[in-house]
C-alpha positions in Angstrom: -56.1 19.4 3.2 -54.8 15.9 2.9 -56.3 12.7 4.3 -53.7 12.3 7.0 -54.3 15.8 8.3 -58.0 15.2 8.3 -57.5 11.9 10.2 -55.1 13.6 12.6 -57.5 16.5 13.3 -60.5 14.1 13.7 -58.6 12.1 16.3 -57.9 15.2 18.4 -61.5 16.3 18.0 -63.0 12.9 19.0 -60.5 12.1 21.8 -60.9 15.5 23.5 -64.4 16.4 22.4 -63.2 19.7 21.0 -64.1 21.8 18.0 -61.7 22.1 15.0 -61.0 25.7 15.7 -59.2 24.7 18.9 -56.6 22.8 16.9 -53.3 24.6 16.2 -50.1 25.9 17.7 -51.7 26.8 21.1 -53.0 23.3 21.7 -50.5 21.7 24.1 -50.5 19.0 26.7 -52.5 20.2 29.7 -53.6 23.4 27.9 -57.2 22.0 28.0 -58.7 19.9 30.8 -59.2 16.9 28.6 -55.5 16.6 27.7 -54.3 15.2 31.0 -52.3 12.0 31.4 -55.3 9.7 30.8 -56.4 11.8 27.8 -52.8 11.6 26.5 -52.8 7.8 26.5 -56.2 7.7 24.8 -54.8 10.1 22.1 -51.7 7.9 21.6 -53.8 4.7 21.3 -56.2 6.4 18.8 -53.2 7.6 16.7 -51.6 4.2 16.7 -54.8 2.5 15.6 -55.7 5.1 13.0 -52.2 5.2 11.4 -51.3 1.5 12.0 -48.1 2.4 13.9 -46.5 1.6 17.2 -45.2 4.7 18.9 -41.9 4.5 20.8 -42.0 5.4 24.4 -39.8 8.5 23.9 -42.2 9.7 21.2 -45.2 9.3 23.5 -43.4 11.4 26.1 -42.2 14.0 23.6 -45.7 14.4 22.1 -46.4 17.6 23.9 -48.5 19.6 21.4 -50.6 19.4 18.4 -47.8 20.7 16.1 -45.1 18.6 17.7 -47.3 15.5 17.1 -47.2 16.1 13.4 -43.4 16.2 13.5 -43.2 13.0 15.5 -45.6 11.2 13.2 -43.3 12.2 10.3 -40.8 9.8 11.8 -43.3 7.0 11.0 -43.6 8.1 7.3 -46.9 9.9 7.9 -47.0 13.0 5.7 -49.1 16.1 6.4 
């Protein structure tokens, strides 16, 4: 696993207080109690800080799942 993937996974785990085995294709916005609108903004802030990026508003809105997030971050030259 690469460093960016570890960092990405850790951010999800820390932001939502979840175990690593929850991460994957089934993890979507509002699929867990912690990933509500407030949790979403906390996740976005943590990702911006960790990867030293500034997410565009459309990307924040489109960030609807764990997997979709990796695709969106690819636009910012973050490789997984």
